[in-house]
Backbone as CSV, one residue per row, in Angstrom:
resi,resn,N_x,N_y,N_z,CA_x,CA_y,CA_z,C_x,C_y,C_z
1,MET,6.286,-16.905,-8.071,6.406,-16.065,-6.879,5.147,-15.210,-6.722
2,ILE,4.397,-15.438,-5.656,3.257,-14.589,-5.306,3.642,-13.773,-4.083
3,VAL,3.476,-12.466,-4.181,3.786,-11.568,-3.072,2.536,-10.764,-2.736
4,ASP,2.083,-10.886,-1.518,0.993,-10.037,-1.029,1.640,-8.747,-0.537
5,ALA,1.495,-7.679,-1.309,2.222,-6.441,-1.039,1.482,-5.478,-0.132
6,HIS,0.331,-5.904,0.409,-0.401,-4.989,1.297,-1.295,-5.765,2.239
7,LEU,-0.861,-5.852,3.473,-1.689,-6.486,4.501,-1.319,-5.914,5.864
8,HIS,-2.173,-6.188,6.839,-1.967,-5.663,8.190,-2.065,-6.791,9.215
9,VAL,-1.180,-6.779,10.171,-1.260,-7.660,11.336,-0.982,-6.796,12.561
10,TRP,-1.550,-7.204,13.703,-1.336,-6.422,14.915,-1.737,-7.210,16.150
11,ARG,-1.272,-6.723,17.272,-1.718,-7.224,18.567,-2.849,-6.325,19.046
12,PRO,-3.756,-6.833,19.878,-4.905,-6.013,20.295,-4.471,-4.782,21.081
13,ALA,-5.206,-3.695,20.880,-4.970,-2.455,21.615,-6.268,-2.077,22.322
14,PRO,-6.562,-2.717,23.458,-7.862,-2.519,24.117,-8.118,-1.091,24.582
15,ASP,-7.065,-0.303,24.761,-7.245,1.077,25.219,-7.251,2.084,24.083
16,PHE,-7.194,1.612,22.835,-7.194,2.540,21.712,-8.496,3.334,21.718
17,PRO,-8.423,4.676,21.608,-9.622,5.496,21.819,-10.678,5.406,20.731
18,ASP,-10.337,4.872,19.566,-11.297,4.820,18.472,-11.394,3.406,17.917
19,PRO,-12.170,2.536,18.578,-12.244,1.136,18.127,-12.863,0.968,16.751
20,GLY,-13.529,1.999,16.246,-14.119,1.919,14.920,-13.238,2.532,13.850
21,ALA,-11.949,2.649,14.111,-11.034,3.327,13.185,-10.989,2.663,11.818
22,THR,-11.055,1.346,11.778,-11.043,0.636,10.509,-12.050,-0.509,10.568
23,THR,-12.133,-1.244,9.465,-13.119,-2.313,9.348,-12.992,-3.342,10.457
24,VAL,-11.762,-3.685,10.822,-11.514,-4.636,11.902,-10.981,-3.855,13.098
25,SER,-11.647,-3.970,14.233,-11.317,-3.159,15.404,-9.904,-3.421,15.907
26,PRO,-9.220,-2.369,16.403,-7.903,-2.569,17.016,-7.967,-3.385,18.294
27,GLN,-9.173,-3.598,18.808,-9.313,-4.424,20.002,-9.247,-5.910,19.663
28,CYS,-9.296,-6.232,18.376,-9.148,-7.620,17.942,-7.670,-7.982,17.855
29,ASP,-7.390,-9.257,17.884,-6.029,-9.751,17.720,-5.902,-10.323,16.311
30,VAL,-5.025,-9.737,15.511,-4.772,-10.223,14.158,-3.282,-10.541,14.068
31,PRO,-2.884,-11.696,14.582,-1.451,-12.018,14.660,-0.875,-12.469,13.329
32,LEU,0.424,-12.391,13.230,1.124,-12.843,12.034,0.843,-14.310,11.770
33,GLU,0.728,-15.100,12.822,0.501,-16.534,12.662,-0.796,-16.818,11.907
34,LEU,-1.805,-15.977,12.100,-3.058,-16.157,11.375,-2.855,-15.927,9.886
35,PHE,-2.178,-14.839,9.541,-1.938,-14.580,8.124,-1.062,-15.665,7.510
36,ALA,-0.081,-16.154,8.256,0.821,-17.186,7.735,0.036,-18.432,7.321
37,GLN,-1.066,-18.707,8.001,-1.890,-19.847,7.613,-2.481,-19.647,6.218
38,TYR,-2.902,-18.423,5.918,-3.428,-18.125,4.585,-2.314,-18.232,3.541
39,MET,-1.136,-17.751,3.878,-0.011,-17.868,2.957,0.254,-19.330,2.611
40,ASP,0.312,-20.161,3.629,0.617,-21.572,3.417,-0.491,-22.276,2.636
41,GLU,-1.738,-21.936,2.938,-2.852,-22.611,2.274,-2.950,-22.263,0.797
42,TYR,-2.654,-20.994,0.463,-2.873,-20.536,-0.900,-1.579,-20.316,-1.694
43,GLY,-0.456,-20.712,-1.141,0.788,-20.654,-1.891,1.348,-19.261,-2.097
44,VAL,1.147,-18.381,-1.125,1.739,-17.039,-1.183,3.156,-17.125,-0.627
45,ASN,4.113,-16.650,-1.384,5.521,-16.828,-1.013,6.060,-15.754,-0.090
46,ARG,5.658,-14.511,-0.332,6.183,-13.387,0.433,5.067,-12.411,0.752
47,ALA,5.321,-11.527,1.736,4.300,-10.568,2.122,4.939,-9.307,2.677
48,VAL,4.260,-8.185,2.439,4.689,-6.883,2.944,3.723,-6.473,4.046
49,LEU,4.257,-6.365,5.260,3.454,-6.066,6.435,3.387,-4.556,6.623
50,VAL,2.210,-3.982,6.412,2.036,-2.537,6.482,1.476,-2.169,7.853
51,GLN,2.192,-1.304,8.553,1.719,-0.847,9.863,0.310,-0.266,9.733
52,PRO,-0.636,-0.723,10.540,-2.013,-0.222,10.435,-2.158,1.181,11.010
53,LEU,-3.371,1.693,10.972,-3.632,3.038,11.479,-3.380,3.149,12.981
54,TYR,-3.293,2.040,13.652,-3.026,2.007,15.077,-2.021,0.895,15.317
55,PRO,-1.246,0.851,16.349,-1.213,1.816,17.465,-0.127,2.873,17.282
56,GLY,-0.371,3.837,16.455,0.561,4.939,16.294,1.865,4.548,15.634
57,GLU,2.960,5.050,16.189,4.275,4.862,15.576,5.065,3.697,16.167
58,ASP,4.433,2.883,16.976,5.159,1.717,17.489,5.080,0.606,16.446
59,ASN,6.073,0.574,15.583,6.117,-0.381,14.482,6.796,-1.693,14.866
60,SER,6.961,-1.925,16.164,7.766,-3.057,16.625,7.245,-4.399,16.123
61,TYR,5.926,-4.562,16.109,5.385,-5.881,15.768,5.722,-6.255,14.326
62,VAL,5.480,-5.343,13.384,5.770,-5.675,11.990,7.281,-5.710,11.744
63,ALA,8.020,-4.832,12.418,9.476,-4.819,12.237,10.100,-6.112,12.744
64,ASP,9.664,-6.579,13.910,10.205,-7.814,14.469,9.824,-9.019,13.610
65,ALA,8.593,-9.013,13.095,8.155,-10.120,12.244,9.016,-10.213,10.998
66,ALA,9.297,-9.064,10.377,10.112,-9.065,9.166,11.557,-9.447,9.473
67,ALA,12.073,-8.982,10.600,13.449,-9.319,10.968,13.598,-10.808,11.245
68,GLY,12.522,-11.437,11.751,12.577,-12.858,12.068,12.615,-13.749,10.844
69,GLU,11.953,-13.333,9.750,11.945,-14.107,8.503,12.118,-13.151,7.330
70,PRO,13.308,-12.608,7.143,13.504,-11.532,6.168,13.274,-11.940,4.717
71,ASP,13.416,-13.222,4.395,13.157,-13.621,3.016,11.664,-13.759,2.744
72,ARG,10.874,-13.871,3.812,9.433,-14.045,3.651,8.648,-12.750,3.865
73,TYR,9.121,-11.902,4.774,8.381,-10.693,5.128,9.263,-9.451,5.027
74,LYS,8.640,-8.343,4.637,9.222,-7.014,4.762,8.197,-6.129,5.466
75,ALA,8.684,-5.098,6.134,7.809,-4.243,6.930,7.765,-2.830,6.376
76,VAL,6.576,-2.227,6.452,6.365,-0.823,6.118,5.964,-0.116,7.410
77,CYS,6.776,0.837,7.818,6.539,1.515,9.091,5.731,2.793,8.892
78,VAL,5.305,3.359,10.017,4.632,4.646,10.040,5.468,5.612,10.874
79,VAL,5.668,6.800,10.352,6.315,7.892,11.074,5.435,9.122,10.892
80,ASP,5.130,9.814,11.971,4.269,10.998,11.906,5.046,12.144,11.262
81,PRO,4.655,12.587,10.069,5.411,13.636,9.379,5.293,15.000,10.038
82,ARG,4.369,15.127,10.990,4.180,16.422,11.656,5.219,16.674,12.738
83,LYS,5.932,15.632,13.140,6.895,15.780,14.228,8.248,16.250,13.694
84,PRO,8.903,17.151,14.439,10.170,17.698,13.943,11.289,16.669,13.808
85,ASP,11.180,15.559,14.531,12.222,14.533,14.443,11.811,13.367,13.547
86,ALA,10.899,13.626,12.600,10.376,12.552,11.752,11.498,11.855,10.978
87,ALA,12.441,12.609,10.442,13.530,11.998,9.677,14.374,11.096,10.565
88,GLU,14.628,11.538,11.783,15.406,10.718,12.719,14.654,9.455,13.094
89,ARG,13.321,9.546,13.220,12.518,8.369,13.528,12.576,7.358,12.378
90,LEU,12.572,7.860,11.162,12.688,6.955,10.019,14.069,6.307,9.998
91,GLU,15.099,7.074,10.338,16.446,6.504,10.429,16.459,5.321,11.392
92,TYR,15.714,5.448,12.488,15.665,4.353,13.469,14.925,3.149,12.903
93,TRP,13.709,3.369,12.403,12.886,2.236,11.969,13.423,1.568,10.722
94,ALA,14.015,2.339,9.821,14.564,1.746,8.601,16.025,1.348,8.781
95,GLY,16.819,2.261,9.323,18.240,1.992,9.442,18.593,0.964,10.490
96,GLU,17.913,1.026,11.655,18.233,0.113,12.754,17.301,-1.088,12.832
97,ARG,16.023,-0.885,12.537,15.056,-1.966,12.696,14.717,-2.658,11.376
98,GLY,15.233,-2.166,10.265,15.143,-2.896,9.005,13.877,-2.723,8.194
99,CYS,13.022,-1.753,8.515,11.807,-1.554,7.722,12.170,-1.087,6.318
100,LYS,11.525,-1.648,5.317,11.826,-1.343,3.926,10.881,-0.309,3.323
101,GLY,9.826,0.031,4.049,8.872,0.997,3.529,8.431,1.973,4.600
102,LEU,7.905,3.106,4.151,7.316,4.133,5.012,5.920,4.404,4.494
103,ARG,4.948,4.417,5.386,3.594,4.758,4.964,3.248,6.160,5.440
104,LEU,2.939,7.042,4.494,2.409,8.360,4.791,0.922,8.344,4.482
105,ARG,0.134,9.064,5.310,-1.315,8.888,5.255,-2.041,10.231,5.190
106,PRO,-1.961,10.917,4.048,-2.693,12.185,3.950,-4.192,12.028,4.116
107,GLU,-4.710,10.801,4.001,-6.136,10.574,4.252,-6.462,10.571,5.739
108,ALA,-5.455,10.373,6.583,-5.688,10.314,8.026,-5.850,11.722,8.593
109,PRO,-6.692,11.868,9.625,-6.897,13.193,10.225,-5.577,13.817,10.678
110,GLY,-5.363,15.059,10.260,-4.178,15.794,10.672,-3.012,15.672,9.726
111,GLU,-2.753,14.485,9.199,-1.575,14.293,8.353,-1.720,14.970,6.996
112,GLY,-2.938,15.053,6.498,-3.143,15.690,5.205,-2.768,17.159,5.196
113,GLU,-2.829,17.798,6.354,-2.540,19.221,6.439,-1.078,19.537,6.142
114,VAL,-0.179,18.578,6.385,1.243,18.840,6.159,1.766,18.097,4.934
115,PHE,0.930,17.318,4.281,1.395,16.534,3.137,1.846,17.471,2.021
116,GLY,3.097,17.331,1.619,3.651,18.188,0.588,4.260,19.475,1.101
117,HIS,4.146,19.734,2.410,4.705,20.965,2.991,6.224,20.845,3.085
118,PRO,6.952,21.949,2.875,8.417,21.889,2.969,8.938,21.347,4.293
119,SER,8.149,21.454,5.353,8.588,20.939,6.650,8.773,19.428,6.632
120,THR,8.195,18.744,5.636,8.311,17.284,5.545,9.393,16.833,4.573
121,PHE,10.066,17.767,3.932,11.051,17.388,2.915,12.204,16.584,3.510
122,GLY,12.553,16.878,4.757,13.624,16.123,5.398,13.294,14.648,5.510
123,LEU,12.029,14.342,5.748,11.595,12.949,5.830,11.740,12.275,4.472
124,TRP,11.381,12.979,3.406,11.520,12.425,2.059,12.984,12.244,1.693
125,LYS,13.816,13.182,2.090,15.246,13.030,1.823,15.801,11.805,2.533
126,ALA,15.346,11.588,3.770,15.788,10.405,4.514,15.323,9.134,3.826
127,ALA,14.098,9.140,3.297,13.581,7.967,2.580,14.456,7.653,1.372
128,GLY,14.870,8.691,0.644,15.733,8.469,-0.503,17.099,7.944,-0.100
129,ARG,17.649,8.491,0.967,18.975,8.071,1.434,18.969,6.629,1.911
130,LEU,17.866,6.221,2.522,17.755,4.881,3.091,17.211,3.852,2.101
131,GLY,16.796,4.300,0.931,16.221,3.383,-0.047,14.846,2.876,0.349
132,VAL,14.116,3.678,1.106,12.798,3.285,1.614,11.724,3.549,0.564
133,VAL,10.792,2.621,0.417,9.652,2.773,-0.484,8.549,3.528,0.254
134,VAL,8.085,4.646,-0.292,7.031,5.432,0.342,5.675,4.978,-0.175
135,ASN,4.842,4.481,0.731,3.477,4.068,0.420,2.525,5.183,0.833
136,LEU,1.610,5.563,-0.045,0.721,6.685,0.238,-0.724,6.225,0.365
137,LEU,-1.284,6.417,1.553,-2.724,6.230,1.764,-3.379,7.562,1.452
138,THR,-3.887,7.692,0.242,-4.356,8.993,-0.230,-5.613,8.855,-1.060
139,GLY,-6.332,9.953,-1.145,-7.422,10.075,-2.088,-6.998,10.983,-3.220
140,PHE,-7.919,11.289,-4.114,-7.579,12.096,-5.282,-7.198,13.526,-4.912
141,ALA,-7.722,14.042,-3.798,-7.458,15.432,-3.436,-5.979,15.705,-3.210
142,HIS,-5.233,14.686,-2.744,-3.819,14.884,-2.442,-2.887,14.396,-3.549
143,LEU,-3.440,13.947,-4.665,-2.578,13.439,-5.743,-1.721,14.528,-6.389
144,PRO,-2.205,15.756,-6.565,-1.299,16.788,-7.088,-0.081,17.004,-6.193
145,ALA,-0.283,16.981,-4.882,0.853,17.110,-3.964,1.767,15.897,-4.070
146,ALA,1.183,14.706,-4.237,1.993,13.495,-4.405,2.847,13.598,-5.662
147,ALA,2.273,14.131,-6.742,3.030,14.294,-7.983,4.184,15.266,-7.793
148,ALA,3.931,16.356,-7.082,4.986,17.338,-6.841,6.119,16.731,-6.019
149,LEU,5.778,15.913,-5.034,6.798,15.264,-4.209,7.594,14.247,-5.016
150,ALA,6.908,13.488,-5.849,7.607,12.491,-6.671,8.556,13.165,-7.654
151,ARG,8.187,14.358,-8.145,9.091,15.100,-9.027,10.284,15.652,-8.255
152,ARG,10.036,16.159,-7.068,11.106,16.751,-6.262,12.103,15.694,-5.799
153,PHE,11.593,14.482,-5.539,12.446,13.405,-5.036,12.378,12.213,-5.997
154,PRO,12.970,12.348,-7.177,12.820,11.314,-8.212,13.477,9.990,-7.860
155,HIS,14.355,9.981,-6.867,15.003,8.726,-6.479,14.213,7.978,-5.398
156,VAL,13.132,8.575,-4.919,12.271,7.914,-3.938,11.184,7.151,-4.679
157,ARG,11.091,5.861,-4.424,10.052,5.049,-5.055,8.746,5.223,-4.280
158,VAL,7.680,5.515,-5.000,6.386,5.845,-4.409,5.347,4.833,-4.893
159,VAL,4.511,4.368,-3.964,3.421,3.452,-4.305,2.115,4.047,-3.801
160,ILE,1.138,4.159,-4.679,-0.182,4.677,-4.325,-1.056,3.530,-3.854
161,ASP,-1.461,3.562,-2.591,-2.286,2.491,-2.038,-3.703,2.521,-2.604
162,HIS,-4.244,1.341,-2.849,-5.663,1.157,-3.180,-6.131,2.048,-4.338
163,MET,-5.249,2.255,-5.316,-5.604,3.038,-6.510,-6.091,4.442,-6.152
164,ALA,-5.699,4.927,-4.961,-6.074,6.258,-4.464,-7.578,6.379,-4.209
165,HIS,-8.237,5.246,-3.908,-9.681,5.252,-3.627,-10.444,6.007,-4.721
166,PRO,-10.442,5.489,-5.934,-10.979,6.227,-7.084,-12.501,6.367,-7.063
167,PRO,-13.001,7.430,-7.664,-14.454,7.619,-7.784,-14.979,6.799,-8.958
168,VAL,-15.345,5.556,-8.694,-15.709,4.630,-9.762,-16.927,5.115,-10.545
169,GLY,-17.766,5.920,-9.922,-18.935,6.439,-10.630,-18.571,7.299,-11.823
170,ALA,-17.397,7.901,-11.784,-16.914,8.693,-12.919,-16.065,7.792,-13.808
171,GLY,-16.218,7.910,-15.095,-15.462,7.066,-16.006,-13.969,7.320,-15.905
172,PRO,-13.143,6.271,-15.916,-11.701,6.453,-15.760,-11.024,7.156,-16.925
173,ARG,-11.750,7.356,-18.023,-11.176,8.077,-19.162,-11.606,9.542,-19.172
174,THR,-12.255,9.996,-18.095,-12.694,11.380,-17.998,-11.640,12.218,-17.282
175,ALA,-11.847,13.516,-17.281,-10.892,14.442,-16.664,-10.752,14.213,-15.166
176,VAL,-11.762,13.644,-14.560,-11.723,13.403,-13.116,-10.500,12.567,-12.739
177,TYR,-10.110,11.646,-13.615,-9.034,10.701,-13.308,-7.643,11.214,-13.660
178,GLN,-7.552,12.395,-14.230,-6.245,12.883,-14.656,-5.221,12.981,-13.520
179,PRO,-5.598,13.391,-12.297,-4.582,13.437,-11.221,-3.922,12.082,-10.962
180,LEU,-4.661,10.998,-11.145,-4.087,9.665,-10.972,-3.307,9.243,-12.208
181,LEU,-3.894,9.390,-13.370,-3.272,8.889,-14.585,-2.013,9.679,-14.954
182,GLN,-1.968,10.949,-14.607,-0.780,11.752,-14.919,0.441,11.309,-14.118
183,LEU,0.219,10.590,-13.036,1.352,10.065,-12.270,2.164,9.068,-13.082
184,ALA,1.566,8.527,-14.127,2.289,7.578,-14.973,3.479,8.234,-15.668
185,ASP,3.474,9.563,-15.771,4.606,10.267,-16.373,5.829,10.264,-15.471
186,LEU,5.650,9.890,-14.219,6.739,9.887,-13.238,7.198,8.451,-13.036
187,PRO,8.375,8.087,-13.506,8.796,6.677,-13.487,8.996,6.096,-12.100
188,ASN,9.061,6.925,-11.070,9.248,6.414,-9.711,7.934,6.131,-9.002
189,VAL,6.794,6.268,-9.687,5.482,6.061,-9.071,4.870,4.754,-9.557
190,ARG,4.332,3.992,-8.610,3.625,2.748,-8.891,2.244,2.795,-8.230
191,VAL,1.370,1.889,-8.623,-0.002,1.850,-8.088,-0.319,0.450,-7.593
192,LYS,-0.893,0.368,-6.399,-1.398,-0.905,-5.897,-2.821,-1.105,-6.395
193,VAL,-3.011,-2.202,-7.137,-4.359,-2.567,-7.568,-4.942,-3.431,-6.448
194,SER,-5.473,-2.739,-5.471,-5.963,-3.388,-4.244,-7.138,-2.596,-3.705
195,GLY,-7.860,-3.213,-2.756,-8.940,-2.508,-2.066,-10.071,-2.061,-2.962
196,ALA,-10.397,-2.831,-4.005,-11.449,-2.414,-4.936,-12.788,-2.230,-4.233
197,TYR,-13.023,-2.982,-3.170,-14.315,-2.891,-2.482,-14.509,-1.554,-1.778
198,TYR,-13.469,-0.790,-1.606,-13.624,0.532,-1.013,-14.320,1.504,-1.963
199,CYS,-14.162,1.287,-3.253,-14.720,2.225,-4.230,-15.812,1.620,-5.097
200,SER,-15.846,0.297,-5.212,-16.822,-0.347,-6.077,-18.237,-0.231,-5.522
201,ARG,-19.174,-0.144,-6.434,-20.589,-0.133,-6.041,-21.274,-1.441,-6.432
202,GLN,-20.435,-2.444,-6.766,-20.951,-3.751,-7.145,-20.259,-4.822,-6.308
203,PRO,-20.926,-5.969,-6.121,-20.290,-7.052,-5.367,-19.112,-7.634,-6.132
204,TYR,-18.330,-8.452,-5.439,-17.209,-9.150,-6.073,-17.687,-9.845,-7.347
205,PRO,-16.949,-9.759,-8.440,-15.570,-9.264,-8.585,-15.448,-7.782,-8.924
206,HIS,-16.460,-6.975,-8.549,-16.376,-5.523,-8.708,-16.147,-5.148,-10.174
207,ARG,-17.086,-5.568,-11.009,-16.915,-5.364,-12.454,-16.938,-3.893,-12.857
208,ASP,-17.435,-3.029,-12.009,-17.380,-1.604,-12.337,-15.961,-1.048,-12.232
209,CYS,-15.005,-1.866,-11.784,-13.595,-1.464,-11.755,-12.809,-1.990,-12.950
210,ALA,-13.461,-2.756,-13.822,-12.749,-3.401,-14.930,-12.119,-2.382,-15.872
211,GLU,-12.862,-1.351,-16.244,-12.313,-0.353,-17.158,-11.157,0.400,-16.506
212,LEU,-11.273,0.668,-15.216,-10.189,1.343,-14.506,-8.909,0.505,-14.544
213,LEU,-9.030,-0.789,-14.318,-7.858,-1.653,-14.393,-7.211,-1.581,-15.767
214,ARG,-8.036,-1.578,-16.811,-7.499,-1.508,-18.162,-6.763,-0.191,-18.393
215,VAL,-7.341,0.899,-17.906,-6.719,2.210,-18.097,-5.416,2.294,-17.314
216,LEU,-5.387,1.779,-16.101,-4.150,1.778,-15.317,-3.072,0.948,-16.018
217,TYR,-3.472,-0.170,-16.575,-2.546,-1.015,-17.329,-1.993,-0.253,-18.539
218,ASP,-2.879,0.425,-19.249,-2.452,1.161,-20.434,-1.503,2.302,-20.075
219,GLN,-1.771,2.967,-18.958,-0.979,4.141,-18.587,0.342,3.768,-17.905
220,PHE,0.274,2.893,-16.921,1.448,2.568,-16.117,2.229,1.368,-16.646
221,GLY,1.541,0.498,-17.375,2.174,-0.730,-17.829,2.186,-1.767,-16.722
222,PRO,2.332,-3.041,-17.064,2.272,-4.105,-16.064,3.437,-4.085,-15.079
223,GLY,4.514,-3.406,-15.411,5.668,-3.379,-14.529,5.545,-2.418,-13.365
224,ARG,4.485,-1.597,-13.353,4.329,-0.613,-12.277,2.999,-0.771,-11.544
225,LEU,2.392,-1.938,-11.664,1.178,-2.273,-10.916,1.513,-3.389,-9.938
226,ILE,0.951,-3.311,-8.739,1.298,-4.236,-7.663,0.017,-4.691,-6.974
227,TRP,-0.076,-5.991,-6.755,-1.256,-6.554,-6.082,-1.042,-6.660,-4.574
228,GLY,-2.118,-6.440,-3.830,-2.118,-6.672,-2.392,-3.513,-7.053,-1.951
229,SER,-3.615,-7.843,-0.877,-4.910,-8.369,-0.461,-5.702,-7.436,0.439
230,ASP,-5.012,-6.606,1.217,-5.629,-5.795,2.276,-6.162,-6.672,3.410
231,PHE,-5.485,-7.777,3.671,-5.794,-8.609,4.840,-5.625,-7.760,6.107
232,PRO,-6.461,-7.908,7.144,-7.577,-8.835,7.291,-8.911,-8.283,6.795
233,HIS,-8.914,-6.999,6.344,-10.179,-6.382,5.956,-10.866,-7.133,4.825
234,VAL,-10.052,-7.727,3.934,-10.618,-8.449,2.806,-11.437,-9.655,3.247
235,LEU,-11.146,-10.180,4.423,-11.888,-11.353,4.901,-13.362,-11.027,5.106
236,LEU,-13.667,-9.770,5.414,-15.052,-9.361,5.627,-15.714,-8.872,4.339
237,LYS,-14.939,-8.804,3.267,-15.458,-8.263,2.014,-15.668,-9.356,0.961
238,SER,-14.600,-10.063,0.631,-14.722,-11.085,-0.411,-14.044,-12.389,-0.034
239,GLY,-13.135,-12.352,0.936,-12.363,-13.527,1.289,-11.012,-13.520,0.599
240,TYR,-10.044,-14.249,1.159,-8.683,-14.179,0.648,-8.531,-14.842,-0.718
241,LEU,-9.137,-16.005,-0.911,-9.006,-16.690,-2.197,-9.569,-15.854,-3.333
242,ARG,-10.685,-15.199,-3.096,-11.266,-14.347,-4.140,-10.343,-13.172,-4.451
243,ALA,-9.687,-12.656,-3.426,-8.732,-11.572,-3.668,-7.591,-12.055,-4.563
244,LEU,-7.130,-13.272,-4.329,-6.066,-13.842,-5.162,-6.516,-14.010,-6.613
245,LYS,-7.791,-14.305,-6.819,-8.304,-14.583,-8.161,-8.858,-13.334,-8.860
246,TRP,-8.830,-12.199,-8.177,-9.524,-11.010,-8.677,-9.025,-10.565,-10.049
247,LEU,-7.723,-10.468,-10.208,-7.191,-10.020,-11.493,-7.472,-11.023,-12.610
248,GLU,-7.451,-12.291,-12.290,-7.772,-13.300,-13.299,-9.179,-13.093,-13.834
249,ARG,-10.080,-12.713,-12.944,-11.489,-12.599,-13.324,-11.819,-11.248,-13.947
250,LEU,-11.061,-10.216,-13.602,-11.424,-8.882,-14.074,-10.471,-8.345,-15.140
251,ALA,-9.315,-8.945,-15.302,-8.351,-8.440,-16.284,-7.851,-9.581,-17.165
252,PRO,-8.735,-10.192,-17.979,-8.327,-11.322,-18.820,-7.336,-10.929,-19.907
253,PHE,-7.141,-9.629,-20.132,-6.201,-9.179,-21.156,-4.750,-9.356,-20.730
254,LEU,-4.496,-9.617,-19.452,-3.133,-9.787,-18.972,-2.557,-11.107,-19.464
255,SER,-1.349,-11.063,-19.967,-0.662,-12.299,-20.320,-0.212,-12.997,-19.040
256,GLY,0.194,-14.246,-19.170,0.673,-14.960,-17.989,1.856,-14.279,-17.348
257,GLU,2.784,-13.780,-18.159,3.968,-13.095,-17.632,3.583,-11.805,-16.919
258,GLU,2.647,-11.070,-17.500,2.195,-9.819,-16.883,1.464,-10.079,-15.574
259,MET,0.654,-11.126,-15.566,-0.076,-11.477,-14.341,0.888,-11.778,-13.209
260,TRP,1.918,-12.565,-13.483,2.858,-12.924,-12.421,3.696,-11.728,-11.980
261,ALA,3.935,-10.803,-12.886,4.645,-9.585,-12.488,3.820,-8.792,-11.483
262,ILE,2.544,-8.604,-11.777,1.680,-7.821,-10.894,1.417,-8.568,-9.588
263,MET,1.277,-9.874,-9.654,0.970,-10.671,-8.473,2.186,-10.964,-7.593
264,GLY,3.371,-10.583,-8.049,4.509,-10.882,-7.186,5.848,-10.347,-7.624
265,GLY,6.142,-10.450,-8.903,7.469,-10.069,-9.366,7.809,-8.615,-9.110
266,ASN,6.850,-7.724,-9.368,7.104,-6.294,-9.176,7.375,-5.972,-7.709
267,ALA,6.564,-6.520,-6.816,6.748,-6.253,-5.393,8.031,-6.875,-4.869
268,SER,8.374,-8.047,-5.380,9.595,-8.698,-4.937,10.824,-7.865,-5.292
269,ARG,10.831,-7.303,-6.506,11.937,-6.443,-6.899,11.955,-5.154,-6.099
270,LEU,10.784,-4.657,-5.753,10.685,-3.370,-5.056,11.169,-3.460,-3.609
271,TYR,10.802,-4.535,-2.913,11.071,-4.613,-1.485,12.228,-5.546,-1.109
272,TRP,12.588,-6.458,-2.008,13.629,-7.447,-1.644,14.952,-7.222,-2.375
273,LYS,15.012,-6.334,-3.342,16.257,-6.098,-4.075,17.050,-4.965,-3.431
């Protein structure tokens, strides 16, 4: 079982005010059918469709895709935590439309200001009640707040996207990394080993991330690490096949059982159970 636990698909948004918001413009069309071709070609069994930074809170495309093939796809929605009805919006997207995850984005402009604020606790309570997995697009600056939230809501499963965009220039065994590594003390927190090209200063296979992978493995264990491709952005960085082979090339210490857990088993249990 291979599960791509982090990818984006969308319909074009030609009127979106910031076409440079991410690596691939929102004015492009990145349909589910395109990603499905990669799944079929490379033997990926399941995928988690994460609502992109645009177009706002209309999660219909990923929600409908997951509802159409629920054994193959699950959806992660976006709800603006700054809005007073955020918990009710999550009730709609998760309770009525079937989304299995919520993405909070303290790295996004404006959202970081309320991350961890008591005004957002209702949204976290709703996530726990609905069994929703909270995915965090965060950097290291917001990890202390993430730890506090994970402690306050121990029944909410939390996944840190893209290893929290780590400062690879600093050694992962230094004090700089403690905000990330200390999350291992919280059993409800997991880490996506994805998006290495965002932090690496070397070309694929990003060997300057090798020690970080080892430290994450040592701290969190193979049962709390999850692989994702970051499609379609990965197509402009290394390509999809290389993303699939990344752990094989950079983490030879993984046993076959551990590799399959990170490449699919962990995500399958998280989103499909």
